[in-house]
GUVO-528164 format. One record per atom (N, C-alpha, C, CB): residue in one letter; x, y, z. Coordinates in steps of 0.05 Angstrom, whole numbers, plus 5000, padded with zeros to 4 digits. Each point is the difference from the previous one (the first is absolute). Glycine has a CB too. Example, Ala and Ser with C-alpha at 12.3 -4.5 7.8 and 13.67 -1.06 7.14 Angstrom:
a526448865156 a498250245000 a501850245000 a496249775025 s503150444961 s501650245001 s498550225014 s502449874957 
REM end
This chain:
x501749765000 x498350245000 x501850255000 x496349755025 x502850454962 x501550254998 x500450125027 x498250084955 x504250035050 x500650125026 x498450255004 x504549814998 x494650314980 x498450245003 x497149945009 x502850214965 x496349535033 x497249935007 x499849965030 x499349784955 x502050015056 x499849955028 x502349825009 x495050064999 x505849975025 x501949825013 x498649885023 x504150274985 x495149475011 x498449875021 x501549975026 x497649764964 x504950195034 x501549955025 x500350265015 x502449634979 x498250595006 x500450255014 x497350135006 x504450064978 x493649905004 x497350125004 x499850284990 x499549715039 x502250374941 x499850274989 x498449994974 x504450135020 x494150094974 x498350014977 x501450174979 x495949955028 x503549994946 x501050164978 x498550274999 x501249584974 x500250625015 x498850264998 x498150024976 x504050195022 x496049614962 x498149994977 x497249965011 x503549834968 x494450295021 x499950144975 x500250315003 x497249634982 x503850465041 x500150295003 x501850134980 x499149955048 x503149904944 x501950124982 x500549824976 x502150245038 x496149574957 x500449824978 x498250064977 x501349665032 x499150164947 x498350014976 x500350264985 x496849695022 x505750414977 x500550244985 x499050255013 x499849734961 x499350255064 x499050245014 x502450135014 x495449805006 x504450454997 x502250155014 x498750205018 x503249934962 x498450155057 x499150205019 x501350264993 x499449665037 x499050544959 x501050274994 x500750135026 x497350044958 x505349995047 x500950125024 x500250304997 x502449595012 x497450555010 x500450295000 x502950064996 x496050065031 x504550144952 x502750094995 x500150294995 x501249554980 x501150555023 x500350284995 x500250064971 x502450055044 x496550164947 x500250074971 x502950054992 x495350195002 x505349724973 x502650044988 x502349875015 x498350434982 x501149365033 x502149865014 x500949774983 x498150135045 x504649834953 x501149794983 x499649735011 x503350324985 x496749665041 x499749745011 x497349884996 x503350135034 x494950034960 x497249914996 x499449934971 x498650275039 x503349794943 x499549944972 x501049734994 x500550484987 x497649345004 x500749724993 x499249954971 x499549865049 x501949954941 x499449924972 x497849805000 x504750104986 x493949874991 x498049794998 x501149725004 x497550294970 x504949675023 x501249745003 x500249925029 x502450064958 x498550145058 x500349945029 x497349945013 x504150285001 x493849854989 x497349955011 x499049734993 x499050494997 x501549414979 x499149734993 x501549805015 x498950164955 x503649905052 x501649815015 x498949965028 x504050124973 x494850095037 x499049985028 x497349855001 x502450425011 x496349544967 x497449855000 x500449715008 x498250314964 x499949585052 x500249735010 x497649844990 x502550155042 x497949614949 x497849834990 x498649875023 x502549914958 x494949975036 x498449875021 x501449755010 x495850184979 x503749755047 x501149755010 x498749774987 x501050225044 x500549564953 x499049764986 x497649885016 x504649924981 x495650095045 x497849885016 x497350144996 x503449865034 x496950414964 x497650164995 x498949944972 x501750365030 x500149604951 x499049944973 x498749735000 x503750284980 x497449535035 x498749735001 x497250025012 x504649795004 x495350365018 x497350035013 x498050134981 x502350035045 x498650184942 x498150144981 x499349814977 x502050445012 x500049414979 x499449814978 x498049795009 x504650084981 x495849815043 x498149805011 x497250125003 x503849785024 x496150464985 x497450135004 x498650054974 x501750225041 x499949864938 x498750054974 x499049744988 x503050394993 x498549395010 x499149744989 x497449915013 x504849884990 x495150145036 x497649915014 x497650174993 x502849855038 x497650414959 x497850174993 x499149954972 x501650345032 x500449614949 x499249934973 x498549744998 x504050254984 x496849565033 x498649745000 x497150045010 x504449755009 x495350415011 x497250055009 x498450154980 x501750015047 x499650184939 x498650154979 x499249824977 x502550425013 x499449404979 x499449824978 x497749815008 x504850034984 x495149895042 x497849825009 x497450165005 x503449695020 x496850574976 x497650175004 x498849975028 x499049974951 x502850025068 x499149985028 x500050285012 x501949535005 x495850555004 x499750285010 x499750015030 x498050134957 x502449645057 x499749995028 x502350155013 x497649564998 x501750625020 x502050175013 x501849835018 x496950394998 x502049405014 x501649835018 x502349864984 x495949925029 x503449984947 x502049874983 x502150204990 x496649664987 x502650585007 x501950204991 x501850095023 x496750154965 x502349835059 x501650085023 x502149795008 x496150265016 x503449494975 x501849785008 x502950044990 x496049705001 x504550384973 x502750044991 x501550225016 x498649874954 x500050335054 x501350215016 x500849895027 x497350354976 x501049475035 x500749885026 x502549824997 x495150005013 x505049864965 x502449824996 x502550174997 x497149664977 x502850565008 x502350184997 x500850115027 x498550114953 x499549975063 x500650115026 x501349795018 x496250324995 x502849435003 x501249785016 x502949954991 x495549795006 x505050214968 x502849974991 x501850225010 x498349774959 x500650475040 x501550235010 x500749985029 x497750284965 x500349625052 x500549975028 x502049785006 x495450165009 x504549624975 x501949785005 x502950084995 x496349694987 x504150494994 x502750084993 x501150215019 x499149894953 x499250265059 x500950215019 x499449915028 x499250374966 x502649485046 x499649895026 x499850215021 x502549604985 x499050615012 x500050215021 x497350135002 x504950084991 x493849984987 x497450145000 x497649814999 x502250384978 x498449365024 x497849814997 x497950035023 x503249694977 x497650345048 x497950035021 x498250244995 x503149785033 x498250444960 x498350244996 x498249974976 x503650285019 x497649604959 x498349964977 x497849805005 x504050114971 x496749685045 x497949805007 x497750135016 x503549645000 x497450545019 x497950135016 x498350184982 x503050005040 x498350144941 x498450164981 x498249834984 x503750344998 x497349444992 x498449824983 x497649895016 x504049894972 x496750025053 x497849885016 x497950205006 x503349695021 x497650564985 x498050215006 x498250054976 x503150215033 x498249794943 x498450034976 x498149774996 x503750274979 x497349485026 x498349774997 x497650005019 x504149744985 x496550345040 x497850025020 x498050214992 x503149865036 x498050374954 x498150214991 x498449904976 x503250355016 x498149514966 x498549904977 x497949795008 x504050084971 x496849745048 x498149805010 x497650135014 x503849685006 x496950535009 x497850155014 x498150134979 x503050085040 x498350034940 x498350134979 x498449794985 x503450364996 x497849404999 x498549794987 x497649915017 x504249844977 x496350135050 x497849925018 x497850214999 x503349755029 x497550504972 x497950214999 x498549994974 x502850285030 x498749674948 x498749994974 x498249764999 x503950224978 x497149545034 x498449765000 x497450045017 x504249724993 x496250425030 x497650055017 x498050194987 x502949925040 x498350264943 x498250194987 x498749894974 x502850365019 x498149404973 x498949884975 x497049955004 x504449804990 x494650075033 x497149965003 x498550275001 x500949585024 x500450624989 x498750265001 x499850124972 x501650075047 x500549884938 x499950104972 x497849864985 x504950105001 x495049635003 x497849854985 x497350105010 x503149604995 x496750435032 x497550105011 x499350284989 x500749725041 x501450444958 x499650274990 x499150004971 x503550175032 x497849654953 x499249974972 x497149914998 x504849904987 x494549895030 x497349905000 x498050215008 x501849555010 x498950595012 x498250215009 x499750234980 x501249895047 x501150174940 x500050204980 x498249924976 x504650145014 x495749604979 x498349904978 x497050015008 x503849704984 x495750215041 x497250015010 x498950285000 x500849595028 x500950604982 x499150285001 x499550114972 x502650065043 x499349874939 x499650094973 x497549884988 x504950044994 x494749705012 x497549874990 x497550135012 x502649574994 x497650485032 x497750125014 x499550284989 x501049735041 x501250424956 x499750274989 x498849994972 x503950155027 x497149654958 x498949974972 x497049935001 x504549864984 x494849965035 x497149935002 x498450245009 x501349535011 x499750615009 x498650245009 x499750204977 x501649935048 x500750104938 x499950194978 x498049914979 x504850115008 x495249624986 x498049914980 x497250045010 x503349664984 x496350275042 x497350045012 x499250295000 x500849605028 x501050574981 x499450285000 x499650114971 x502650055043 x499049834939 x499750084973 x497249934990 x504949944992 x494249815015 x497349924992 x497950175014 x501749534993 x498750535033 x498150175014 x500050284989 x500649725041 x501850384953 x500150274989 x498650014973 x504450085024 x496149704961 x498649994973 x497049995004 x504049764981 x495150075039 x497149995005 x498950275009 x500549515012 x501050625006 x499150265010 x500050204978 x501849895045 x500150104938 x500050194977 x497649954982 x505050025002 x494449724994 x497649944984 x497550105014 x502349604981 x497550355046 x497750105014 x499950314999 x500249605030 x502150524973 x500150294998 x499050104973 x503850015032 x497149864947 x499050084973 x497049964998 x504549874980 x494649895030 x497149954999 x498450215016 x500949514995 x500250565029 x498650205016 x500150274987 x501249755041 x501050324946 x500250254986 x497950014977 x504950045012 x495049734974 x498049994979 x497250025011 x503049714973 x496550165050 x497450015012 x499350295009 x500549525015 x501650614996 x499650285009 x499450184976 x503149935038 x498350024940 x499450154975 x497249954991 x504849994987 x494449755014 x497249944991 x498050135018 x501649564982 x499050435045 x498150135019 x499950304996 x500949635033 x501450494961 x500050294994 x498350064976 x504650045021 x495849794958 x498450054975 x497149965006 x503849844972 x495649955044 x497249955007 x498850235017 x500949504998 x500850605020 x499150235017 x499450244982 x502749835039 x499150224942 x499650234982 x497449964984 x504950084997 x494749674993 x497649954985 x497550035017 x502549694970 x497750215056 x497750025018 x499450295007 x501149555018 x501150614986 x499650285005 x498650144977 x504050005029 x496849924947 x498750124976 x497149924999 x504449984975 x495049765031 x497349915000 x498350155022 x501549554983 x499850485041 x498650145021 x499450294992 x502249715034 x499750424954 x499650274991 x497750024979 x504950105009 x495249704973 x497950004980 x497349955012 x503349834967 x496649975053 x497549945013 x499050245017 x501349525001 x500650625011 x499250245015 x498750214982 x503749915033 x497550134944 x498950194981 x497249914991 x504650124985 x495249625009 x497449894992 x497950035023 x502349684968 x498750275056 x498250025023 x499150295004 x502349625022 x499450574974 x499350285002 x497850074979 x504650115018 x495849794958 x498150054979 x497349885007 x503750024966 x496449725044 x497549865007 x498650155023 x501949564984 x499750525036 x498850145023 x498750264992 x503449795030 x498050354952 x498950264990 x497349954985 x504750194997 x495349604987 x497549934986 x497849925019 x502749864960 x498149985061 x498049915020 x498950245016 x502349565003 x499550625004 x499150245015 x498150174984 x504349995026 x496450044949 x498350164982 x497249874997 x504150174976 x496049565021 x497549864997 x498450015025 x502249694967 x499150295057 x498650015025 x498750285004 x503349665020 x498250544974 x498950275002 x497650044981 x504550185012 x495849704964 x497850024981 x497549865010 x503350034963 x497249735050 x497849855011 x498650165023 x502349564988 x499350565029 x498950155022 x498350244989 x503949875030 x497250264951 x498550224988 x497449904987 x504350254991 x495949524996 x497649894988 x497949925021 x502849844962 x498150045060 x498249935021 x498750255012 x502749585010 x499050624994 x498950255011 x497950124982 x504450085023 x496149914951 x498150114981 x497449835000 x503750174971 x496649575032 x497749825000 x498350065025 x502549644975 x498950395048 x498550065025 x498650274998 x503349725026 x498150474963 x498850264997 x497549994982 x504550215006 x495749644973 x497749974983 x497749855014 x503049994960 x497749815057 x497949865015 x498750195019 x502549574996 x499150595018 x498850195019 x498250204986 x504049955030 x497050154948 x498350194984 x497449874991 x504250234985 x496149525007 x497649854991 x498149965023 x502649784964 x498550155060 x498449965024 x498650265009 x503049625014 x498650594985 x498850265008 x497850084980 x504450145021 x496149814954 x498050074980 x497449835005 x503650124967 x496849635039 x497749835005 x498550085025 x502449624978 x499150455044 x498750105024 x498550264996 x503649775026 x497750404959 x498650264995 x497549964984 x504450235001 x495749584981 x497549954984 x497949875018 x502849944959 x498049885060 x498149885018 x498850215018 x502549574999 x499250615012 x498950205018 x498250194985 x504149975028 x496650094948 x498250174985 x497349874995 x504050204978 x496149545018 x497549854996 x498450005026 x502149724964 x499350255060 x498650005026 x499450285010 x502349575010 x498750624979 x499550275008 x501850115023 x495449924986 x506949945021 x501850085021 x502350164987 x498849605028 x502150594990 x502250174990 x502749875006 x497150415007 x504649554974 x502649875005 x501750165019 x499749794955 x500150475043 x501750175018 x499249965029 x500550344963 x496949645042 x499149965028 x501049735010 x496050284991 x503849524992 x501049735008 x503050005005 x496349804973 x505250355012 x502950015004 x500650135027 x500850024950 x497750205056 x500450145025 x499349825024 x499150444978 x498749415019 x499149825022 x502149775004 x495250104989 x505949814989 x502149795002 x502450115014 x498349784959 x502550465035 x502350125012 x499650045030 x501150244958 x496549845050 x499450045029 x499949735014 x497350414989 x501749384998 x500049745012 x502849905006 x495749894976 x506150155005 x502849935004 x501350155023 x500449904952 x498950355051 x501150175022 x498949905027 x500350394969 x497149555032 x498849895025 x501349735008 x495750244990 x504849604990 x501249735005 x502850045012 x497349804962 x504250395028 x502750045010 x499950105029 x501650114954 x496650075052 x499750105028 x499249775019 x498850454982 x499349395009 x499149785017 x502349805005 x495350054981 x506349904999 x502349825004 x502050115020 x499349834953 x501150435046 x501950135019 x499049975028 x501550324964 x495849745040 x498949985027 x500149715010 x496950384989 x502649434994 x500149725008 x502849925009 x496349894968 x505750205017 x502849945008 x500750135026 x501249964952 x497850285053 x500550145025 x498849855023 x500150444976 x497449475021 x498749855021 x501549745006 x495650204987 x505349664993 x501449755004 x502750055015 x497949814958 x503450415035 x502550075013 x499650085029 x501850144957 x496050005049 x499650105027 x498749795019 x499550464981 x498749385009 x498549825017 x500449704992 x496650365006 x505749594982 x500549724993 x500549825024 x501950164957 x499349955065 x500649845024 x498050045022 x504850044988 x493050095007 x498050055021 x498149775002 x500350504992 x499149425034 x498149775005 x497250115002 x503649745025 x494550114965 x497250095003 x499150015029 x499049804955 x499150385051 x499150045028 x498849745011 x499350484990 x499149384995 x498749775011 x502049785008 x495950104972 x506249875011 x502249815007 x501450095025 x500549884952 x500050385050 x501450115023 x498449955026 x502150354971 x495349705028 x498349965024 x499949705007 x497350414987 x502649424993 x500049715005 x502549915014 x497149934960 x505250175031 x502549935012 x500350115029 x502149994954 x496750255050 x500050115027 x498449825020 x500450464981 x497349445010 x498549825017 x501549755006 x495850194980 x505549704999 x501549755004 x502350055020 x498949854953 x502550385045 x502250065018 x499050035028 x502350234963 x495449895041 x498950035027 x499449735013 x498150444987 x500849384997 x499449735010 x502649865008 x495849974971 x506250055012 x502649875006 x501350115025 x500649914951 x499250365052 x501250125024 x498649915025 x501250404973 x496149575025 x498549915024 x500749715007 x496350314987 x504049524992 x500849735005 x502849985012 x497049854963 x504850325027 x502750005010 x500150085029 x501650114955 x496850095053 x499950095028 x499049785018 x499250474985 x498649385005 x499049785016 x502149785004 x495450104983 x506049844995 x502049795001 x502350095018 x498849844954 x501950415046 x502150105017 x499249985029 x501550314964 x496049755042 x499049975027 x500149705009 x497150404994 x502049424988 x500149725007 x502949905004 x495849934973 x506050175010 x502849935003 x501250095027 x500550024950 x498850225057 x501050115026 x498949835023 x500350464981 x497149475018 x498849845021 x501449725001 x495650254995 x504849634981 x501349734999 x502950025011 x497149874961 x504350345033 x502750035011 x500050025030 x501350234958 x496749935053 x499850025029 x499449725012 x498550484996 x499649384992 x499349735010 x502449814998 x495250084986 x506449954992 x502349834997 x502150055022 x499249994951 x501250275055 x501850065022 x499149895026 x501350414976 x496149625030 x498949895025 x500349705001 x496850395003 x502749484974 x500349714999 x502949915004 x496049984970 x505850185019 x502949935005 x500750035029 x501050164954 x497950045059 x500650035029 x498849775015 x500050504995 x497549434998 x498849775014 x501649744995 x495450224995 x505549754980 x501649764994 x502649995016 x498150014954 x503250225049 x502450015016 x499449925029 x501950354970 x495949755040 x499249945028 x499449705002 x498250465007 x500449434973 x499349715001 x502649844999 x495550094978 x506349995005 x502649854997 x501550015027 x500250104951 x499850135061 x501450025026 x498749825021 x501350474988 x496049545012 x498649835019 x500549704994 x496550355005 x503649584969 x500549724993 x502849925009 x496950044961 x505050135034 x502849935009 x500149975030 x501950254960 x496749945053 x500049985030 x498749755010 x499950505002 x497849434986 x498649755008 x501649754993 x495650244994 x505749774982 x501749774993 x502349965019 x498850074952 x502350155056 x502249985020 x499049895027 x502350394977 x495349715031 x498849905024 x499449704998 x498150455009 x500949474967 x499349724996 x502549825002 x496250144971 x506049955017 x502549855001 x501049985029 x501150154953 x498650085061 x500949995028 x498349805016 x501550484997 x495849534998 x498349825015 x500649714993 x496550355001 x503949594973 x500649724992 x502649915012 x497550074958 x504550115042 x502649935011 x499849955031 x502250274963 x496149895050 x499849975029 x498149775009 x500850495003 x497249454981 x498049805008 x501049724992 x496350334995 x504549634980 x500849734991 x502750014987 x495149874994 x507050075021 x502750014988 x500349784979 x501850195042 x499449884936 x500449814978 x502149795007 x498850364968 x501249435017 x501949785004 x502850104994 x496549664989 x505450205024 x502850064996 x501049854975 x500750085050 x499350064927 x500849874975 x503049954999 x496150224977 x505449915041 x502849955000 x500749715007 x500750475013 x497449394999 x500549725006 x500349834975 x497550065043 x501150044935 x500349854975 x502849994990 x495450144988 x506150085018 x502850014992 x501649795015 x499650484990 x499749485036 x501549805016 x499449724990 x499950315039 x497549654952 x499349734991 x501049944973 x495950035028 x504050184954 x500949964972 x502350204995 x495449854984 x506950105027 x502250194996 x501050014971 x501449925047 x498249874938 x501150004973 x498350174981 x501749545007 x495950545001 x498350174982 x499750285013 x497649594982 x504450505034 x499750255014 x499750234980 x502849825038 x498950204941 x499850224981 x497449994985 x504950004995 x494249774996 x497549984986 x497750085018 x501949634971 x498250285054 x497850085019 x499950305004 x500549555022 x501950584979 x500150295004 x498650144977 x504349965025 x496149954950 x498750124977 x497149955000 x504249944974 x495049815033 x497149934999 x498450145022 x501349564980 x499950485043 x498650125023 x500050305001 x501149595024 x500350544957 x500350295001 x497350134994 x504849964986 x494150205032 x497550154996 x497549835002 x502650304972 x497549455039 x497749835001 x498750025028 x502149694966 x495350275034 x498549995026 x500349725012 x496850354985 x502149615039 x500249745013 x498649784984 x500350235044 x497349844945 x498549804984 x501549934975 x495850175018 x505450034969 x501549954976 x502549845006 x498250424980 x503149635043 x502349855007 x499449705005 x502050425020 x495649534991 x499149725003 x499749874973 x497650125043 x501250024938 x499749884973 x502849954988 x495650244994 x506249955009 x502749964989 x501349765012 x500450494994 x499449485033 x501249775013 x498849744991 x500950295040 x496449704957 x498749764991 x500849934971 x496150105031 x504150114953 x500849954972 x502749884998 x497150384986 x504849735029 x502849904999 x500149725011 x501750475005 x496949485017 x500049725010 x498749814981 x499850185046 x498049904941 x498749834981 x501749944976 x495750195015 x505850014976 x501849954977 x502249805007 x499250474984 x501949555040 x502149825008 x498949715002 x502450375024 x495249614988 x498849745004 x499349884973 x498250135044 x500650044938 x499349904973 x502449924984 x495950295002 x506349855002 x502449944985 x501249735008 x500950494995 x498849455031 x501249745010 x498149774995 x502550265035 x495049794958 x498049784997 x500149914971 x497150195037 x503249544960 x500149884973 x497249904991 x504849885008 x493550045012 x497449894993 x497950125019 x502149574984 x495550465004 x497750095016 x498249765006 x500150464979 x498849535046 x498149785006 x497450054986 x502249925044 x496649874944 x497450034987 x497850055020 x501649704963 x496550475030 x497850075018 x497649824997 x501650474998 x498449344985 x497849824997 x498050104979 x500649865047 x497150004952 x498050064979 x497350075013 x502449704968 x497750395057 x497450065013 x498850264989 x501749775040 x495750274968 x498550234990 x501150265012 x496049724994 x505250265030 x501050245013 x502750094988 x497649865042 x503549984941 x502650064987 x499450164974 x502349585020 x499150644975 x499650144974 x500549824976 x501450425022 x497249644957 x500149834976 x502849974990 x495350144988 x506350075012 x502649994987 x502049855018 x499050434976 x500349505049 x501849865018 x499249725006 x501150445020 x496949454967 x499049735006 x501849804987 x495350175002 x506249705016 x502049804991 x500949835024 x501550314962 x499049445033 x501049815020 x503049954996 x495449795004 x506150215017 x502849944998 x501750264999 x498849574977 x503950395025 x501850234999 x500150134972 x502749795037 x497850474963 x500250164975 x502750144999 x494950064998 x506449934980 x502750114997 x499950315000 x501549604974 x500450525041 x500250295001 x501750104976 x499650005051 x499250164931 x501550104976 x501950235006 x496149854973 x503550285051 x501850225008 x500250214979 x502649685028 x495150454966 x499950214979 x501250265010 x495949784981 x505350365000 x501150275007 x497850214997 x504649864984 x495950385026 x498050214998 x499450074971 x501650185044 x500449824939 x499550064972 x498149804988 x504550214996 x495949535010 x498249794990 x497250045011 x503949684995 x496050395031 x497350055012 x498650234987 x501849835044 x499650394951 x498750224987 x499049934972 x502950315026 x498749534960 x499249934972 x497649825000 x504750044986 x495349755031 x497749815000 x497550135010 x503249625007 x497050565013 x497650135011 x498950194979 x501849975047 x499950174938 x499150184979 x498549854979 x503850315009 x497349464983 x498749844979 x497349885010 x504549894981 x495450035045 x497549905011 x497850215000 x502649685029 x498150564980 x498050224999 x499050064972 x502150205041 x499849804940 x499350064972 x498149794989 x504450234994 x496349515010 x498349794990 x497349995014 x504149734989 x495850325037 x497550005015 x498250224990 x502349805040 x498850444956 x498450224990 x498849944973 x502850325026 x498749554956 x499049924974 x497849795003 x504550114979 x495949705039 x498049795004 x497450115011 x503749675007 x496550525012 x497650125011 x498550164979 x502250035045 x499350114938 x498750154978 x498649824981 x503450365005 x497849414990 x498949814980 x497449865011 x504649924982 x495550005044 x497749865012 x497950195011 x503049635011 x497750624993 x498050195010 x499649995030 x497849974956 x503849895059 x499849985029 x502849965011 x495349814997 x504950245029 x502649985014 x500349725012 x500050505009 x502249374984 x500649745012 x501750055025 x499849774955 x500150045064 x501750035023 x502949954991 x496349845031 x505550304982 x502849984992 x501149725005 x500650495010 x498449375011 x501049735007 x499349814977 x499550105049 x497949914942 x499249834978 x501650064974 x495449965021 x504850294973 x501450084976 x503049925001 x496750384993 x504549655031 x502849945003 x500749714994 x500350365034 x498149454977 x500749724995 x499649934970 x498649895047 x499350244941 x499649954971 x502350114983 x495050025008 x505850224999 x502250134985 x502649845003 x497850455007 x502849475018 x502649855004 x499949734987 x500650245043 x497149624958 x499949744986 x500350034970 x497049835036 x501950394953 x500250044971 x502950074992 x495250165000 x506249995018 x502750094992 x502249815008 x498350465005 x501449415020 x502249845010 x499449705001 x501450405026 x496149534970 x499349725000 x500249875027 x501549984953 x500149815049 x500349855025 x501450165022 x500149584973 x501550625019 x501450175020 x498250225011 x504349904977 x493150105016 x498350225009 x499750015030 x497549964957 x502549815057 x499749995029 x502450135013 x497249584997 x505250364993 x502550125011 x499950304996 x502649584990 x496550524987 x499850294996 x497950125018 x501449944952 x496449925052 x497950115017 x500950035029 x496649794969 x504650005042 x500950015028 x502350215003 x498849525006 x503050494975 x502250205001 x498950284999 x503249674979 x494950395003 x498850264998 x498650075026 x499549954951 x498949865060 x498550055024 x501850075023 x496549684984 x505550165021 x501850045023 x501750264997 x500149505008 x500850554968 x501750244995 x498450255004 x502849744968 x494750265021 x498350245004 x499250045029 x498349944953 x501449845061 x499150015028 x502150145018 x497349594993 x505350365002 x502050115018 x500950284991 x501549535010 x497850564966 x500850274991 x498150215011 x501949804958 x498450255068 x498250195013 x500750294992 x499449685038 x503150384955 x500850274994 x499850064970 x503049985039 x496449824945 x499750054971 x497050024994 x504449754989 x494750495007 x497150044997 x498849854977 x500750455020 x500749554957 x498849874976 x499849705004 x501950364972 x500249515038 x500049715003 x498149925023 x504749974982 x495450175040 x498249925023 x497150064994 x503850095031 x495650114952 x497350054992 x499049774983 x500850505002 x500949394981 x499249774984 x499249775019 x503150144963 x498449825059 x499449795020 x497350065013 x504949925008 x494550334999 x497550065013 x497649954981 x502350355027 x498149724947 x497849954981 x499749694996 x500950444977 x501449425022 x499949714997 x498649875022 x504350024975 x496050085050 x498749885023 x497350135006 x504549895018 x494550284963 x497450135003 x499850175025 x498049624975 x504250525031 x500050185023 x499350284993 x503449715021 x496250354953 x499250274991 x497449974984 x504850164999 x493950074997 x497450004986 x500449974970 x498150295036 x499649684950 x500149984971 x500950254986 x496449675004 x503050565009 x500950264987 x503050014999 x495950235018 x505549695004 x502950004999 x501049804980 x500150135048 x498549644950 x500749804979 x499950124973 x498349645029 x499650524965 x499750124974 x502350204995 x495049955003 x505750205018 x502250204997 x502649854994 x497750315031 x502849474983 x502549864994 x499949874973 x500549915048 x497250004943 x499749894973 x500650214979 x496649675017 x502450574987 x500550224981 x503050075000 x495350175006 
REM end
């Protein structure tokens, strides 16, 4: 290798191409100085040719590029490869600068790789951008076509509307002309009609005048034939009209002045009626005053009687309390401690007789509740019809609701039967018939249960009254009332 190119061992570089290839450096010199004047021959001698290694590298690079050009390869990566090879050769020969050159090359490679990655990552975006651009262009084209069609349609509608407006304007002008013509014709017709109307009125006036003249002529001829003077008759007629007007004025005056006046006979009649009414009112007022006084006196008497009654009632209670002390009902609590609260409610406000009934009712309920069978009373004549039976009878233990229901139905059926037969049957006879019809063989059990339950219900007026009627302890009138 030429010593001017490189010395690998020493690591010095040639000064070419700064002063090679026939190039020279024009140095500063003083004008007209001999030392600065050189011949062309000496300048050519100082020229240095290219190093052989550089020429080899350039020759290699040209061959590779020509091969790529002949193969018509336009890939930038392939065109970059010869330059890489040349740079690698250059680094291999210059050991001293190889690390720096390798670092430079690596940095360039990293930068190129980074740029490739960015380009590769942007490729989908580019494709998407192209796709979106195409879609937008297509959409814009469609909108443009649509708007173009709409604009075309609107223009056509505009032209049609303009034509219609022109037609309407022409029609309006023609109608205005027709209206003007019709107005003129109407004026002419109205003028003719008015003239004709005036002529008709004049003609009618002339006809009436002729009729009046003819009538006057006929009247004058008649009066002449009768011997009366027409002038006198005309004066008499004028006076009659004048008297009629005066009479009408007087009549209107009388109506205005006396239209609201009552006739005297009606006034006198109303006065008599008023006097009679006033007299009756005075009598009624006197009677009312007397009744009020009597009412006050009766109220006073009533108050006195009430006071006397209260006083006598108090005296009676004191006498009863002092003469016959009542039984100690508190003993019932000691005998029946379990029914203390119930006894307190039942005995509240009751008299001694009522308390006895309450006690008997409660005892009867307890006894009846514990009894399962009733002893039969036999079939004797002294036994009521509904109780005639031999042997024990089962106790059905009916509740008050069942008792109310069956008693109500019995009264209803008995009342209907009495109405049908026209006479009153005894409740005992009807009861056994009703129970046999409704319950059959169990009629005796129902009869005994009803009888015993009604018998002990001393405090229940409705049920115990049924027992009294059943045992014929009340009159027929009470029976009728219960039946109703």
